[in-house]
N, C-alpha and C positions, 0 to 999 in steps of 0.2 A: 351919714353916720347913724347907727342905731344907739340905743341907750347904754350899751355896754362899752362903748368906744371911748373911754377915758384912758389916760395914760396908765392908771393903776390897773384897770381891767384888761388892757391889751398886753401889758407886761407886768405880771405880779412880782417879777424878780428885779424890776427896774431900779428901785432904790438900793438894793443890795449891790448891784453891779456898778452903778455910777458913783456910790460912795465907797467902793472898795471893801465893803463888808462880805461880799461873796466869797465863799470858801471853795477853792478848786483843789484838785488832787495834789498839786504842788504846794499847797498851804497845809497839808495835813502833817502833823507831828505826833509821833508815837513815842513813848518813853523807851529809851535805849536805841532809838532809831539810828542806823548807819546809812552811809551814802554810797551809791553805786555808780560806776562809770564803766562804759563799754568800749573795748578794743574792737575795731571793725576791720574787716578785710580791705585791703588796698589793691587786690587783683580780682578780676572777674570769675576765674575758674581755675582752681588749683587744689592739689593735695597738700595737707598740712604735714610737712615732714617733720618739723621740730617746733614745739611750743614750750619755751622756757619761761616760767613764771617765778622762778626762785627769788631773783632780786627784787621783783615787785612784792612778793609775799613777805620778804624780809624787811621791808621798809617800815619804819615805826609808825604805828597807828593803822596799818593795813590789817584788817581782820581775816580776809580770806580772798582767794581768787577762784572764780568758777570757770571751769573749761569743759569741754566735751567728755573728758575722762571721768567727770563727776556724775555723769547721768546714769550710770549703771545701777545706782541705787533707787532710781525712780521707777515707778510702775510702767511707764511708757516714756521713752526718750524722744519720740516723735509725736506730732499732732497734726491735725488738719480738720477741715470742714467737709470736704468731699473726698480727698485723698490724704492719707496719713503720710505726708511727704516732708514735713518740716521739723528739723530738730530744734529742741529748745535752745541750744547754742551749737555752733558748728561742730560736727564730729567728723574727723578725718578730711573732710572736703569743704571748701567754700564755693559758693555758686554765683556770687554777685559782690560787686564792690559796695561795701556797707554792711555785709553780713556780720553779726556778732561772733567773735572768735574767743574772747575772754571778757569776764566782768570782775572788776576789782570792787571789793567791799572795804571801805574804810571809815575812820571816824569822821572825816570831813570830806566834801567834795574835792577840795583842793588836793588833798593827799591822794585820793583815788585817781584823780587826773595825773598827778605826778607819777604814780606808780605805773600808769599805762605805758609811759615812755621807757620803763625798765623791762617790758616784756619783749623778748625776742621770738620772732616767727620766721621760720623758713618755709617757703612754698615751693612745690613743683608745679610749674605752670602746666595747665591743660588747655587744649583748643576750646574756643569759646564762640558763642553766637550772641550777638547783641541786638538782633532784630528778628521778627517773626519770619520773614521770607527765608532768611539763612538758616533758621531753625528747622525748616521742613525740607531743605535741600538734601539730595542724596549724599550720604556720608557725613552729614552734620553730627558734631559730637553730641553724645546724649547727656543731658543734665542728671537724669534719673534712670538708673538701669531697670527699674521695675516700678509698677503702679499699684499701691495697695489702696483699694477704694473703700470708702465708708458709706454704706448704703443709707439713703434717707436720713441724714444727720441735720442738715441745714434746710434746704429747700427740698420739695417733693422731688423724687427721682435721684439719680446719682450721676457721677462722672462716668463718661464712657471713653477711657483712654485707649489709645492705639499702641499696642505692644511693640517694643523695639523702636519707638520713635519719640519725639519730643511733644507729640500731641496728647494733652491730658483730658481733652474733651472734644468729641465729635458729635454734633447734633445735626439732624436733617429733618427737613419738612418736605413732603411730596404730595401734590394733589394734582389730578387731571392728567392731561397729555401735553407737556410743554412743547415736545417735538411737532406734534400736529398743529398746535396753535402758531408756532413760529413759521410753519410752512404756509398757512392761511394768512399770515399778517401782510399788511401793507408796508410795514416798516419794522426793522429790528435794530435796537439801539444798544450799544455796549460801551460802558465807561467804567473807569476805575478811580476810586477815591481813597485818600489816605487821611487818617486821623492820629494825632500824636499821643504819646503817653503824657499825662497831666498830673501835676501834684494837687493833692487836696488843700494844702496850704492853710490849714486851720490856724487861727491866731494862737490858740493854746496848743503847744506841742504835747505829744504823749508823755504821761507821767503816771507812775504806778508806785504805791506803797504796799508792801506785803509783809504780814507778820504771822509766825507760827506761835501757838501756845499749846504744847503737847501735840495732840492729833487734830487740833482746830487751826484752820487757815482763814485769816481775814485779809481782804484786798480792797484798797481803795483805788479807784481807777476812773479816768474819764472815758469809760467804755460806753458804746451805744447799746451794747447787748449784755447786760449783766448776767443773765442766766446762761448765755452761751459761754461766757468766761467761766462761770461756775462749773459747767458741764465739762469743758476742757480740762480745767484744773483737777476735777475729780478723777479723770482718766489718767492724766499725767502722774499724779501722786498716789493714786489708789485709795482715795478717800471717799467716804460717803458724801452725797450732796449736802447732807445735814451738817457736815463738818466744815463746810466752806461757805463763808460769807463774803459777798461782794457788795461794797457800798460806792455809790456813784454821787459825788458832790456836784457842784456846778460844772458844766462843761463849756469850754470855749470854742465851739464849733466842732463839727465832725465831717459831714458831708459823705459819710460812708467810710471814711478813713479811720474811725474808731469803731466800726461795726465789727461784729464777730469777735475775733480774738487777735491781738497784736503782740505786745511785749509782756503781758501778764505772766505766761509760764516762765519766762526767763527770769523776772524779778522774783517770783515765788520761789524758783530753784536757788537763787542766791540767798534768800531769807533762810531757806531750809538748811543750806550749807553753813551759813554764818551763825545760825542759831540766834539771830538778832533780826529785828524788824529792819527791812531795807527800803530805801527810797531811791528810785532811778527816775530822774527827770531828763528827758531828751531835749536837745536843743531843736530849733525849727529845722536846721540842716539835717539832723539825725532823723527827724520825722519824715523828711523828704526821702530819706533812704530807707524808710520802713514800708511805705505802700505807695500806690499811685493808681490813677485810672489806666485801664488796658488801651494801649494803642490798637489801631485796626487798619488793615488793607482790605477794601471791599470792591469787588467787581460785580456789576449789575449788567444783565442782559434782558431787556425788556422789549416784548412785541406788542404792537399796537395795530388797530385798523386804521382806515383812512380818516375816521373822525376822532382819532386820539383815544379810543377806548382801549385800555390795557387788556391784552388777551392772555399774556404770559409773562412770568418773571423768573429768571435765574439769579441767584445771589451766592457768591462765594465770599464768605466772611472769615478773614484770618485775624485773630486776636493775639496780641503779644501779652502773655500772661506772666512774664518775669519768672523768677527762679523758682517760686512755689505757687501752688494752684490757688490757695485761699478761696475766694468765691468766684473764681474765673469760670468754673463750669456753669454757674448760674448766669453769668454774664453772656456767655455764648447762647444759651438758650433764649434769653431775652432779646439779645440782638437779632436772632432768627425770626422771632415774632414780630419785632418792631420794624424790621426792613421792609415789611409788607406795606405799612402804612394804613390809613383809614379807608382803604380802597377795596372794591370788590374784584378780586383776581382769582379766576377759577383754576388757572393752571400755574403751578408753583414747583420750583425745584430749588431749595435753599439748603446750604450746607455751612455750618458754622463751626470753626475749629479754634480752640484755644491752645496755644503752645507755650512751652517752656523757653525762656531765653535767659542769658546771664545778665540780668538787669534787676532793678528793684521789683519786688513781687507786686503784681496787680492785685487789685482789691475792689470791693464795691465803691461806687462813686455815683452820686446823685442820678438816679434813673439808669440803673446798670444796663449796659448795652444800648441804650437809647440814643444818646448823643452821636455815637458812632454810626448806628444804622440810619437815623434820620438824616444826618449829614449827607449820606449817600443818596438815599431815596428822593429827598426833596430837592437836591441839586439836579438830579436827573430828570425829575419831572419838568423842570424849567428848561433843561436842554432839549427835551422832546417837544415841548411846547414851541420853542424857538424854531426847531427844524420843520415842524408842521405849520408854522405861522398861526398858531392858535394862542389866544391870551392864556397865560399860565394859570390865572384863576379859574377861567372857563374849562381848561383842561382838567383841573382838579375836580370841579363840579361834575364833569361827565363821568368821572370814576369813583366818586365817593359812595360809600355805602350808606344807605338810609338807616335811621334809627331802628334797631331790631335786626339789621343785617349781620352776617357772620364773617368776620375776617378769616377765621379757621373753624372747622367744626368742632375742634377740641376746646374752643374758647367760648366763653359767654357772649351772647350777642351784644353788639354795640348799643350803648344805653344813652347816646347823646346825638344832637343834630349838628353834625359837622358843617353842613351848609349855612346854618344860622350863624355859626361861629365865624365863618368867612365873611358873612355880611356885617357882623359886629365889628370885625377888624377894619373892614372897608369904611364904615361910618366913623369909627374912632380915628383913623388916620386922616380922613378928610376934615374932621374937626380940629385936628392939630395944625392945619394949614397946608398949603402947597399941593393939594391934590392927592390922588391915590398913592399907595406905596409903590416904591421902585421894586422891592423885594419882599417875598412872602413865603412862608413854609408852614406846614402843620404836621400834627403827630397824634396818634392815639395808641396809648401804651397800656400794657396789662401789668398792673403793679404786682410785684412779687409778694403778695400778703400772705402770711401764715395766720390763719383764722383761730388763733388760741392765745388767751390772755386773761388775766384776772385782776380784780381791784377790790379793795376794802374802802368802806366809807364809815368813819367813826364820828357819831354825833355825841359830843361831850356835854356834861351837865351845864356848863356855862354858856352854851349855845354856839361854841366854836366847833368847827368841822374839820376833820383831817381826811383827805383823800390819799390812799396809799396804793401806789402801783410801781411797777418796774419800767415805766415809760420814762425815757430820758429827755430832759429839756436840752436840746443842742442848739437853740436859737430859733427853732421853728414855731415856738409859742404854744407847745403842748399843755404847759401849766395853765395857761389862760383858758384853753378850751375845756380841759378837764374841770377846772373850777366852774366855768359857766355851766357845763352840763350837770354837775352836781347841784349848783344853785337853782337852776331851772326845775329840776326834778323834785328837789326838796322845798322849793319856794323859799329860799333863803337869800340874804344878801351875799353877793360873791365875796365882799370884804370879810365875811366871817369864816371863809373857807381857806384852809392852807393845803397846798399840794406838797407832800413830803418828798424828799430826795429818795431816789430808788435804793432798795436795800433788801437783798435776797433773804435776809434773816426775818424781815417784817412784812414785806409785801408778796402777794401771790406771784406765781409764775407768769412770766410774759416772754414771748419769743424774741423780742428786741425792737428797737427804734430804727425805723427805716422802712423803705418800700411803700411810703405813703400810707402807713397802717395806723398811726397813732390815734387820729381822729376817729376813724371808723371802728377798729377793734377795741382800743382802750377807751374810747368814747362810749361804746356800747357797754363795756364792762363796768365803767363808773356809773352810767345811767341805771343799769340793772342793780348794782350794789346800793345805789341811793334808793331805788324803789324798795329794795329789801329792807333797808333801814327805815324808810317811811311806813312800810307795812307793820313792822315791829312797833314803832312809835304810836301809830294810830290804834293799834291793838291794846297797848298800854293805856293810852288815853281813854279808849272805850271802857276799860275796867274802872278807871278812875272816875269818869263822868257817868258811868252806868249807862251808857248808850252803845250804839253800833258804831264800828269803824267808819262806815260811810257817812255818819253824822259829824265826824271830826275832820278838821282841816288843819293843815300846817300853815303857820304864820311865822314871820321872821323870829327866830330864837324861842319858838314855842309852838303850842297848839291851841286851837279854839273850838269850842262847842257852843254854837249860838253866839251870845254875847260874852260868854265866859272864856277867858284866856288864861292859860297856864304857861309859864316859862318852862324850858326843858328841865331847869333845876328843880322847880317846884313839882313837875310831873314825876321826875325820877324820885324825888323825896316821897311822894304820896305812893308811888308804885313799889319802891325799893325799901322804904323805911329810913333812908338816909338821903341827905342832900347831895349825893355823889353818884357816880356811875356813868354808863355810856351805853349806846346802842350801836352795834356794829353790823353794817350792811355787807354782805359778801355776794360776789358774782364771778363767774368764769365764762367767757365766750369760747365756744368751741364750734367745730364745723357743723354741729346739729343743734345750734342754739335755738330754742324756742320752736323746734320743728322745722326751721328754715334751712335751706341747703347752702352752706358756706364752702361746700367742697369744690364747686365749680370755679375755675379760674377764668378771668379775674373777678373779685367781688364787685368791682366797678371798673369802668375805663377811665384812665386819666388822660385828658385830651388838652391840646394846646394849639393855638394859631399865633404866629408872630409875624408882624409886618413892620417894615422899616424903610428908611431912606438914608443914603450915605453921602458924605462929602469927601472927595479925594483931592489932595494936593498932587497933581500929575508931575511935578518937578521932584518930589521926594517919595511918592508912594504912600504917604501917610494917609490913613482912612479914619473917619470918625462917623459915628451912627448919630445922625442929626435928629431923627424921629423914630420912635419905637412904640409899637402898640403890642401888648400881649393879651390874649384872650384865653379864658379858662372856664370850663363847665365844672363847677365844685359842688353842685347839689344845693348847698346852703352854707353861708358864711356864718359860722358860729362866732367868730371873732374877725370882724372885717378888717381891722387895722392889721392884724396879724396875717390874715389871708393875703391881703394886697402886699404886705412886706415879703411874704414867701414868693409870690409870683415875680415881683420886682428884683428881689435878690437873685432868683434863679435866672432872670434875664441878664442881669449884669454878670453873673458867674459864666453864662453862656458866651458872653462877649469876650471873656477872658481866653477861653480855648479857641474862639473863632479868629481873634485878632493877634494874640501874642503868646499865649502859654504853651509851652512845649518842654519836656525833658530830653535833652540831647545826649547821645552817646557817641564817643569816638573811641575806637579800638577798645571796647568794653568799659571805658571810663566815663561816668557822668560828668559833663562839662559845665552844667549850669544848675547843679542842685544845691543851690545856696539861696538864701533870701535876697542877696544883693544881686545876683546874676538872673534870678528867675522873676519875671514881671508878672504881676496880677493886676486886675483892674483897679484904678484909683478913682477918686471923686471926679477928676477931670474927664474920665472916660464915659461917664453916665450921660446919656443923651439929654440935651437941653429940653427936649420936648418928648415926654413919654406918658404913657397912660396904661392903666391896667383894667380890663373889663372882666368882671366876674358874673357868670351866668348862673342863676339860682332858680332851679325848678323844684327843689325839695324832693327829688327823685333818687337820692342816694341811699345806700344800705346803713349809713351811720346815724347817729343821733340827730333829730330834727331834719332828717333827709339829707345829711352831709355826705360828700364823698371825700376821699383823701386828695391831698394836693402837695404841691411843693416841688415836685420833680417834673411835671409836665412843661413848666415855663422855660427850662434850659434847652429843651430840644430843638425848637424851630430856629433859634437864634443865628447859629453859624450858616445854615443854608440860606436863611433870608438875607443875610448880609452879602453872601457870595452871589446870590441871585440879583441883588440890588446892583452890585458891581458889574454884573454881566449886561443888565438892562441900561444902566445909566452910562457906563463907560466902555462897553464892548469887550470885556475881558472875562474869561471863564477860568477860574482856578479851582482845581480839584484836590489840592493838598493844603490841609490846615497846618499851622495858622496862617492867616491872610496877613503876613508881615509887609511892612513897606518895601523890603527888597523884592518879595514876590509880586507885589502889585506893580512896582516899578518896572521890573523886567516884562511882565505881562503887557503893561501899557506900551513898552517899547516894541513889542513883538506882535501887537494886534494888527489885524488886516485893514486895509484902506476902506473896505466895504462893511466893516463891523457896525453892528447897530449903535 
């Protein structure tokens, strides 16, 4: 442990949360606030023939009912991040079970709920597709007749939809000559793997409060990307950005499910029509019908020489993007990059498609495209090793890129030693007992970081300091990191520093929280802003002490010149003539910050190795992870407790989609999209023996040499468990999750000569 690893240092919001004082979006109360409830589609694909809201509108204390007919008064009735494909509320058609059809605004939530039962809807059913394979079949019904793209809005690049199809993104990677490499290969292996749609299942469901005051709109939301919300609302309502304020209080988890924009346009439209502040708090079940991780079908064809050196790889990645594109186009791009792995492969043919289906819209989820891609790649590496009778760790070592090697010419060279990470995993597993790991997997991913974000650091007269940014605390510990960065830069006690809640009216622009960017981008912004504040303070002190700034040093709550010490209050009094005032440091990180090149992707590589052992009850198929080791190269742990928690949390979340999480559809209907029917990891699922190894070389681009983290740890879990099942029990399962039923059936069907 280092000297910052006290409870207070590792979690500045600890006391607020455990005592119940923390304010979430659902706790916000605005004078005159009404309550909204949403009527949702019960059919997967249909035309809205009749929507009769008269009885609901006539109910006492119902203020108004919002429907698609009300959207004509808006500047834009559809919105999106890559494609403008999503209506604020259903217009003429519904495209999935759970899509908002009407929103009742009433004096109380109970009245709004009662009014929903009075709304009559008649649907004309349309053909539907509830899986990606059906969506690309010949003659499949189209969810969207056309694709209106939005260039360079969210990530670099744009969607590349295929006209006249359900494909809203088609991304390809092609290098070398795959055909020639296959012809020269000693063996060619082809396998297919499936990955299910998975719920974010954050403990805090989506909640938004919206209020108009003439032409000004204020929104309180548990959003991960307040400036993205601001931008979309600006376009929907035709308002200047300066007229829209987005405030983010405490957030009870996100995992990407609250990234970009979700229900904010709908709630703001309701407030616009009602001319009242409106609060819409979703249930957890409703949040499960708002967004999910994209499911995937992945086929890999890999050519190797007699020594197991990978000569070529073909990958066909089919992603189920649900009814609306959201961040699906970026997920496809990242999946195509991440399916390569940390390996040197000269010949590649990769195609990633994201397609519309009549299901819950896909969205960003921890390490977009990574869990799907790594599941396939790392499972197949073990299958190849088994066929060639090569130890799977040795096979990986024969193919690993060295530090400085290039996965693709379009990406920054690898900045880690993956071989050392394998060694660290082996040593840690051995230390946990019972020998080497049964299953192992690894990943190197290119975080989707947008290198732009700003911060303010305000040094007040009493020595307290406020850090202001639009980086959102979603449980990853960003407040602790930003506070520590400011404290070290200003030589102040962290306890004197408060990190304010995001507020677009007060804090500078930031792209959003996600993609492992907060420590690097916002950490650098806070570091630069603190330096700016420091320079101003030292200049003030130099004038007061009649010396040079270099002769002045910062001390806790003040400055010193030799043996003379002045508090900030006394310094400001002497400099300003009153015992008040503040110094405000400002900074903005951009792609050309300080002459450095932040335009090359990625800014750093996020890497992970996972190793495990499993225990299986062969009578029931129940599986438990008995030992697990996660290894991550993070550059520098600014907050070690928080960093370890990030990796451990990611590992446990990975065990969820590995062993039991999946959103199931039957005939277009979600059958387990409820908190009762949908299982997530519980305390009893955590391995009894677990360890996290953090490699710190101080070679990252962030403050103190840090790299971003938190997404890598989820990647190797599922293939490591599947690989352990294959080695220990002789069963190879290529479809997630690894449920007891699947394991039981595989055990019953395994060959007598299985390993």
